[in-house]
LUMTI-477778 format. One record per residue (C-alpha): x, z, y; residue in three letters. Coordinates in steps of 0.5 Angstrom, whole numbers, plus 500, padded with zeros to 3 digits. Example, Ala and Ser with C-alpha at 12.3 -4.5 7.8 and 13.67 -1.06 7.14 Angstrom:
+-----+-----+-----+------+
:  c1 :  c3 :  c2 : rest :
+-----+-----+-----+------+
: 525 : 516 : 491 :  ala :
: 527 : 514 : 498 :  ser :
+-----+-----+-----+------+
end
This chain:
+-----+-----+-----+------+
:  c1 :  c3 :  c2 : rest :
+-----+-----+-----+------+
: 456 : 480 : 499 :  met :
: 453 : 485 : 503 :  ala :
: 456 : 492 : 504 :  phe :
: 454 : 500 : 502 :  ser :
: 455 : 507 : 501 :  leu :
: 456 : 506 : 494 :  his :
: 463 : 508 : 491 :  gly :
: 464 : 514 : 486 :  val :
: 466 : 521 : 486 :  his :
: 473 : 522 : 483 :  val :
: 477 : 527 : 482 :  pro :
: 481 : 528 : 488 :  his :
: 487 : 532 : 484 :  arg :
: 491 : 532 : 491 :  lys :
: 495 : 538 : 487 :  asn :
: 501 : 536 : 492 :  thr :
: 497 : 536 : 499 :  gln :
: 500 : 543 : 501 :  asp :
: 508 : 543 : 499 :  lys :
: 513 : 540 : 504 :  pro :
: 515 : 534 : 503 :  val :
: 523 : 533 : 499 :  ala :
: 528 : 529 : 501 :  arg :
: 532 : 526 : 496 :  met :
: 540 : 525 : 495 :  asp :
: 543 : 518 : 494 :  ala :
: 541 : 515 : 488 :  pro :
: 546 : 513 : 484 :  gly :
: 544 : 506 : 484 :  thr :
: 538 : 502 : 488 :  val :
: 535 : 496 : 485 :  val :
: 531 : 493 : 491 :  ile :
: 527 : 487 : 491 :  pro :
: 527 : 481 : 495 :  met :
: 520 : 481 : 496 :  val :
: 516 : 488 : 496 :  met :
: 512 : 484 : 501 :  his :
: 506 : 478 : 502 :  ile :
: 509 : 473 : 502 :  gly :
: 516 : 469 : 501 :  lys :
: 521 : 474 : 498 :  pro :
: 527 : 475 : 503 :  ala :
: 533 : 471 : 502 :  arg :
: 539 : 475 : 499 :  pro :
: 545 : 475 : 504 :  thr :
: 550 : 480 : 502 :  val :
: 554 : 477 : 494 :  lys :
: 556 : 481 : 489 :  val :
: 562 : 486 : 492 :  gly :
: 560 : 486 : 498 :  asp :
: 560 : 493 : 501 :  leu :
: 553 : 496 : 505 :  val :
: 550 : 500 : 509 :  lys :
: 544 : 505 : 510 :  val :
: 540 : 500 : 514 :  gly :
: 545 : 494 : 512 :  thr :
: 540 : 486 : 512 :  lys :
: 542 : 485 : 505 :  ile :
: 536 : 481 : 505 :  gly :
: 533 : 475 : 511 :  ala :
: 526 : 474 : 513 :  ala :
: 525 : 467 : 511 :  asp :
: 518 : 464 : 513 :  gly :
: 513 : 467 : 518 :  met :
: 510 : 471 : 513 :  val :
: 516 : 474 : 510 :  ser :
: 520 : 481 : 512 :  ala :
: 527 : 482 : 512 :  pro :
: 529 : 487 : 507 :  val :
: 535 : 492 : 509 :  his :
: 539 : 497 : 504 :  ser :
: 538 : 503 : 503 :  ser :
: 544 : 505 : 501 :  val :
: 551 : 506 : 503 :  ser :
: 556 : 503 : 497 :  gly :
: 557 : 496 : 493 :  lys :
: 553 : 491 : 491 :  val :
: 554 : 490 : 483 :  val :
: 549 : 486 : 482 :  lys :
: 544 : 479 : 484 :  leu :
: 539 : 479 : 478 :  gln :
: 532 : 476 : 477 :  asp :
: 527 : 482 : 478 :  phe :
: 520 : 482 : 475 :  leu :
: 514 : 483 : 480 :  leu :
: 508 : 486 : 478 :  ser :
: 504 : 480 : 477 :  asn :
: 509 : 477 : 472 :  gly :
: 513 : 472 : 476 :  ala :
: 521 : 473 : 478 :  lys :
: 524 : 475 : 484 :  ala :
: 532 : 477 : 487 :  pro :
: 533 : 484 : 487 :  ala :
: 540 : 486 : 490 :  val :
: 544 : 492 : 485 :  val :
: 547 : 497 : 489 :  ile :
: 551 : 504 : 487 :  glu :
: 552 : 508 : 492 :  ser :
: 558 : 512 : 494 :  asp :
: 554 : 518 : 495 :  gly :
: 555 : 519 : 502 :  glu :
: 550 : 515 : 505 :  met :
: 553 : 512 : 511 :  thr :
: 549 : 508 : 517 :  val :
: 551 : 501 : 519 :  asp :
: 553 : 500 : 525 :  glu :
: 549 : 496 : 527 :  ser :
: 543 : 501 : 528 :  val :
: 540 : 502 : 534 :  lys :
: 534 : 504 : 536 :  ala :
: 531 : 497 : 540 :  pro :
: 529 : 495 : 546 :  val :
: 522 : 494 : 548 :  val :
: 520 : 491 : 554 :  asp :
: 514 : 486 : 554 :  ser :
: 510 : 484 : 547 :  lys :
: 515 : 478 : 545 :  glu :
: 521 : 484 : 544 :  ser :
: 515 : 488 : 541 :  leu :
: 514 : 483 : 536 :  met :
: 522 : 481 : 534 :  ala :
: 523 : 489 : 534 :  ala :
: 518 : 489 : 528 :  leu :
: 520 : 483 : 526 :  thr :
: 526 : 486 : 524 :  glu :
: 525 : 492 : 522 :  ser :
: 523 : 490 : 515 :  gly :
: 516 : 494 : 515 :  ile :
: 510 : 492 : 512 :  val :
: 504 : 495 : 511 :  gly :
: 505 : 501 : 507 :  leu :
: 498 : 504 : 504 :  gly :
: 497 : 497 : 500 :  gly :
: 499 : 490 : 499 :  ala :
: 505 : 490 : 504 :  gly :
: 503 : 485 : 508 :  phe :
: 509 : 484 : 514 :  pro :
: 507 : 488 : 521 :  thr :
: 510 : 484 : 525 :  his :
: 505 : 479 : 523 :  val :
: 499 : 483 : 523 :  lys :
: 499 : 484 : 531 :  phe :
: 502 : 477 : 533 :  asn :
: 495 : 476 : 535 :  val :
: 492 : 476 : 543 :  asp :
: 492 : 481 : 545 :  pro :
: 485 : 479 : 548 :  ala :
: 482 : 479 : 541 :  arg :
: 483 : 485 : 539 :  ile :
: 477 : 493 : 540 :  glu :
: 480 : 496 : 535 :  tyr :
: 486 : 499 : 532 :  leu :
: 484 : 503 : 526 :  val :
: 489 : 506 : 524 :  ile :
: 487 : 509 : 515 :  asn :
: 489 : 515 : 513 :  gly :
: 483 : 515 : 508 :  ala :
: 488 : 516 : 501 :  glu :
: 483 : 516 : 497 :  cys :
: 485 : 515 : 490 :  glu :
: 488 : 521 : 485 :  pro :
: 493 : 525 : 485 :  tyr :
: 496 : 521 : 491 :  val :
: 497 : 526 : 497 :  thr :
: 504 : 521 : 501 :  ser :
: 499 : 519 : 507 :  asp :
: 496 : 526 : 508 :  thr :
: 502 : 530 : 509 :  val :
: 505 : 524 : 514 :  thr :
: 499 : 525 : 517 :  met :
: 502 : 533 : 518 :  val :
: 508 : 533 : 518 :  glu :
: 509 : 525 : 522 :  arg :
: 505 : 527 : 528 :  gly :
: 510 : 526 : 534 :  ala :
: 513 : 518 : 531 :  asp :
: 504 : 516 : 531 :  met :
: 504 : 518 : 538 :  ala :
: 510 : 514 : 540 :  tyr :
: 508 : 508 : 537 :  ala :
: 501 : 508 : 539 :  leu :
: 504 : 509 : 547 :  arg :
: 508 : 503 : 546 :  val :
: 502 : 498 : 542 :  leu :
: 496 : 501 : 548 :  ser :
: 503 : 499 : 553 :  lys :
: 504 : 492 : 551 :  tyr :
: 498 : 490 : 547 :  leu :
: 493 : 493 : 550 :  gly :
: 490 : 498 : 546 :  ile :
: 486 : 503 : 547 :  lys :
: 480 : 504 : 542 :  asn :
: 484 : 507 : 536 :  val :
: 479 : 511 : 531 :  ile :
: 483 : 513 : 524 :  ile :
: 479 : 515 : 518 :  gly :
: 480 : 521 : 514 :  ile :
: 477 : 524 : 508 :  glu :
: 473 : 530 : 509 :  ser :
: 478 : 534 : 504 :  asn :
: 483 : 534 : 508 :  lys :
: 483 : 539 : 512 :  lys :
: 490 : 540 : 515 :  thr :
: 491 : 533 : 517 :  ala :
: 484 : 532 : 520 :  ile :
: 487 : 538 : 525 :  ala :
: 494 : 535 : 526 :  ser :
: 490 : 529 : 528 :  met :
: 485 : 531 : 533 :  lys :
: 491 : 535 : 536 :  lys :
: 494 : 526 : 536 :  leu :
: 488 : 524 : 539 :  ser :
: 490 : 530 : 545 :  glu :
: 496 : 528 : 545 :  glu :
: 496 : 520 : 546 :  val :
: 491 : 521 : 551 :  lys :
: 495 : 518 : 558 :  asp :
: 495 : 512 : 553 :  ala :
: 489 : 511 : 549 :  cys :
: 482 : 515 : 546 :  thr :
: 484 : 516 : 539 :  leu :
: 478 : 518 : 535 :  gln :
: 478 : 522 : 528 :  val :
: 473 : 520 : 524 :  lys :
: 472 : 524 : 518 :  val :
: 468 : 521 : 513 :  leu :
: 465 : 523 : 506 :  pro :
: 470 : 523 : 500 :  ala :
: 468 : 517 : 497 :  val :
: 473 : 513 : 492 :  tyr :
: 474 : 508 : 496 :  pro :
: 474 : 510 : 502 :  gln :
: 481 : 506 : 504 :  gly :
: 479 : 500 : 502 :  gly :
: 480 : 495 : 509 :  glu :
: 473 : 492 : 509 :  lys :
: 471 : 499 : 508 :  val :
: 475 : 503 : 512 :  leu :
: 471 : 497 : 518 :  ile :
: 465 : 498 : 516 :  tyr :
: 465 : 507 : 516 :  his :
: 469 : 507 : 521 :  thr :
: 466 : 501 : 527 :  thr :
: 460 : 500 : 522 :  gly :
: 462 : 492 : 523 :  lys :
: 461 : 488 : 518 :  thr :
: 468 : 482 : 515 :  val :
: 465 : 476 : 512 :  pro :
: 468 : 473 : 506 :  leu :
: 474 : 470 : 508 :  gly :
: 475 : 473 : 514 :  lys :
: 480 : 477 : 516 :  leu :
: 480 : 484 : 521 :  pro :
: 481 : 480 : 527 :  ile :
: 476 : 475 : 527 :  asp :
: 471 : 483 : 528 :  val :
: 476 : 485 : 533 :  gly :
: 480 : 489 : 528 :  cys :
: 487 : 491 : 526 :  ile :
: 487 : 496 : 519 :  val :
: 494 : 500 : 520 :  ile :
: 496 : 505 : 515 :  asn :
: 498 : 511 : 518 :  cys :
: 504 : 512 : 515 :  thr :
: 506 : 505 : 517 :  thr :
: 505 : 507 : 523 :  leu :
: 509 : 513 : 523 :  ala :
: 515 : 508 : 521 :  thr :
: 513 : 504 : 526 :  ile :
: 515 : 511 : 531 :  gly :
: 521 : 512 : 528 :  ser :
: 523 : 505 : 529 :  tyr :
: 522 : 503 : 535 :  leu :
: 526 : 511 : 536 :  gln :
: 532 : 511 : 532 :  thr :
: 533 : 502 : 531 :  gly :
: 533 : 505 : 522 :  met :
: 529 : 499 : 519 :  pro :
: 525 : 501 : 513 :  leu :
: 530 : 504 : 508 :  thr :
: 526 : 510 : 506 :  glu :
: 518 : 512 : 503 :  lys :
: 514 : 518 : 502 :  cys :
: 511 : 518 : 494 :  val :
: 508 : 522 : 491 :  thr :
: 511 : 524 : 485 :  val :
: 505 : 527 : 480 :  asp :
: 501 : 527 : 473 :  gly :
: 501 : 532 : 468 :  gly :
: 507 : 531 : 466 :  ala :
: 511 : 532 : 471 :  val :
: 513 : 539 : 471 :  lys :
: 514 : 540 : 480 :  asn :
: 509 : 535 : 482 :  pro :
: 511 : 533 : 489 :  gln :
: 512 : 529 : 495 :  asn :
: 519 : 526 : 495 :  val :
: 522 : 522 : 501 :  leu :
: 527 : 518 : 496 :  ala :
: 531 : 511 : 498 :  pro :
: 529 : 504 : 497 :  ile :
: 530 : 502 : 490 :  gly :
: 530 : 509 : 487 :  thr :
: 528 : 509 : 479 :  ser :
: 523 : 512 : 477 :  met :
: 526 : 516 : 472 :  ala :
: 531 : 519 : 478 :  glu :
: 525 : 521 : 481 :  met :
: 521 : 524 : 476 :  phe :
: 529 : 528 : 474 :  ala :
: 528 : 530 : 482 :  phe :
: 522 : 533 : 481 :  cys :
: 525 : 537 : 475 :  gly :
: 524 : 532 : 469 :  gly :
: 518 : 531 : 464 :  leu :
: 516 : 537 : 461 :  thr :
: 512 : 531 : 454 :  val :
: 513 : 524 : 453 :  glu :
: 508 : 520 : 459 :  pro :
: 502 : 516 : 456 :  ala :
: 502 : 511 : 462 :  lys :
: 507 : 511 : 468 :  leu :
: 503 : 508 : 475 :  ile :
: 505 : 505 : 481 :  tyr :
: 500 : 508 : 485 :  gly :
: 493 : 512 : 485 :  gly :
: 490 : 512 : 477 :  pro :
: 484 : 507 : 479 :  met :
: 488 : 501 : 483 :  met :
: 495 : 503 : 480 :  gly :
: 499 : 498 : 476 :  leu :
: 502 : 500 : 470 :  thr :
: 510 : 499 : 469 :  val :
: 513 : 499 : 462 :  pro :
: 519 : 504 : 462 :  asp :
: 522 : 509 : 468 :  asp :
: 526 : 504 : 471 :  ser :
: 522 : 501 : 475 :  ala :
: 525 : 502 : 483 :  pro :
: 520 : 505 : 489 :  val :
: 519 : 499 : 493 :  ile :
: 516 : 499 : 501 :  lys :
: 509 : 500 : 499 :  asn :
: 510 : 504 : 493 :  thr :
: 505 : 511 : 496 :  asn :
: 506 : 515 : 488 :  ala :
: 509 : 514 : 482 :  ile :
: 505 : 518 : 477 :  leu :
: 507 : 520 : 469 :  ala :
: 500 : 521 : 466 :  leu :
: 500 : 525 : 460 :  thr :
: 495 : 523 : 453 :  glu :
: 489 : 526 : 455 :  lys :
: 488 : 524 : 462 :  glu :
: 492 : 517 : 460 :  ala :
: 487 : 517 : 454 :  arg :
: 481 : 512 : 454 :  leu :
: 475 : 511 : 450 :  pro :
: 473 : 505 : 446 :  lys :
: 469 : 499 : 449 :  thr :
: 462 : 498 : 447 :  thr :
: 457 : 493 : 448 :  ala :
: 453 : 492 : 454 :  cys :
: 447 : 496 : 455 :  ile :
: 445 : 492 : 462 :  arg :
: 444 : 500 : 465 :  cys :
: 446 : 496 : 472 :  gly :
: 451 : 501 : 473 :  ala :
: 456 : 497 : 475 :  cys :
: 452 : 493 : 481 :  thr :
: 450 : 500 : 483 :  asn :
: 456 : 503 : 486 :  thr :
: 460 : 497 : 488 :  cys :
: 461 : 498 : 495 :  pro :
: 460 : 491 : 496 :  phe :
: 455 : 490 : 492 :  gly :
: 458 : 486 : 487 :  leu :
: 455 : 484 : 480 :  ala :
: 461 : 485 : 476 :  pro :
: 457 : 485 : 468 :  ala :
: 454 : 478 : 471 :  ala :
: 462 : 475 : 473 :  ile :
: 464 : 478 : 466 :  ser :
: 459 : 473 : 462 :  lys :
: 461 : 468 : 467 :  ala :
: 468 : 468 : 466 :  leu :
: 467 : 468 : 457 :  glu :
: 462 : 462 : 460 :  asn :
: 468 : 459 : 464 :  lys :
: 462 : 458 : 469 :  asn :
: 467 : 456 : 476 :  ala :
: 460 : 455 : 479 :  glu :
: 456 : 462 : 478 :  leu :
: 463 : 465 : 479 :  leu :
: 463 : 462 : 487 :  glu :
: 456 : 464 : 486 :  glu :
: 457 : 471 : 484 :  leu :
: 462 : 472 : 490 :  ser :
: 468 : 473 : 485 :  val :
: 473 : 473 : 491 :  asn :
: 470 : 478 : 495 :  ala :
: 472 : 484 : 489 :  cys :
: 477 : 488 : 492 :  met :
: 478 : 490 : 485 :  glu :
: 478 : 497 : 487 :  cys :
: 475 : 500 : 480 :  gly :
: 468 : 503 : 482 :  cys :
: 465 : 499 : 476 :  cys :
: 470 : 500 : 470 :  ser :
: 470 : 508 : 472 :  phe :
: 462 : 509 : 471 :  val :
: 461 : 505 : 465 :  cys :
: 458 : 508 : 460 :  pro :
: 461 : 502 : 455 :  ala :
: 468 : 503 : 458 :  asn :
: 468 : 496 : 459 :  arg :
: 474 : 493 : 463 :  pro :
: 470 : 491 : 469 :  leu :
: 475 : 490 : 474 :  val :
: 481 : 487 : 469 :  gln :
: 476 : 482 : 468 :  asn :
: 474 : 480 : 475 :  asn :
: 482 : 480 : 476 :  lys :
: 482 : 474 : 471 :  leu :
: 476 : 471 : 474 :  ala :
: 478 : 470 : 481 :  lys :
: 485 : 467 : 477 :  ala :
: 481 : 463 : 473 :  phe :
: 477 : 459 : 479 :  leu :
: 483 : 458 : 483 :  arg :
: 486 : 455 : 477 :  glu :
: 479 : 450 : 478 :  glu :
: 480 : 450 : 485 :  lys :
: 486 : 447 : 483 :  ala :
: 485 : 442 : 478 :  lys :
: 480 : 440 : 483 :  glu :
: 484 : 439 : 489 :  glu :
: 490 : 434 : 484 :  ala :
: 484 : 430 : 482 :  lys :
: 482 : 429 : 489 :  ala :
+-----+-----+-----+------+
end
């Protein structure tokens, strides 16, 4: 596997990047899943009939790689139910009927942080997870030997079409980011910080250059302006383009001296350390051709897509597709009852014209998929190996290195479902390995 400067030029469609964030009132009901992160689901700590407030813990972390969950509204717990996750699995969810008051829990107060240990304890209780990707618990990411950290890389690339929630965070929440950087520098010894931003975000770049001056007493913040080429925001891609380091297959960023954190995650850390308010709300880009008034909305976690769209003036036409996230790596959802969760950065309601896919035809062996893959993989060959159920070949083709960015599908002239096949191939390989281990 080799890194390259490959990628694709996707249409930006950053329709909301110059609009201020609009705060949404308390919705009537929120549905809060107990798993909004990588790792074990949180254990519900409330029962039907309990009264809760904003910031009340309603789910306790279950193990090291887990994260607590807090109520995003004040009101009454009316149901504990199963929630269907995007991967088809089910997890518990707490349904809360809001009283509309948004009363803050008395336990919410700024944590006392005076050491690395107290910082880790605070982050553990915050419920903060990676807000730009898979939702890795933040306290786990930072719980490493500080001597191993050479660079803190801040992801401000936001390379997906439509999505601008990170962009407005960089413009509007510099003070929170600065506070977090000072604390991380003081207790983790982080001195070298790089923020990678695509060149199409002029206002955010100016804001981050100003931030670099504000925090120079604590750390060196370098603003790297990167080409607007998708998938610039992929973790390993970003590390390569900001530090020149390559993360080997099967290794983590910390293995090459890097910790990568999304800019909104960083701002949320800063806010939590100052106020003690855990992660209960999320800035979400609401866009797509079917949305009457696209904008960035600060909404309580658990708010349904339907209420988000209503806040934005409703839908002008029946959407052909509803998506969590951007159109390249986002997940299609069946209906607008799906709630905003911790790592939801956008919800899109696409028209038939936006969502329409041309008919799939036979592979013409043009090599476009390999030429654009950031890791130099061969998606067409992976699809063939999957068709033949050839696990050994899938290993040789390094299918597990695929970050599922969708560049291959985007450029394929035959409109083949290459990224979908990569996902299926990875799942097939896991199943085959599990069978082998069971036999051993």
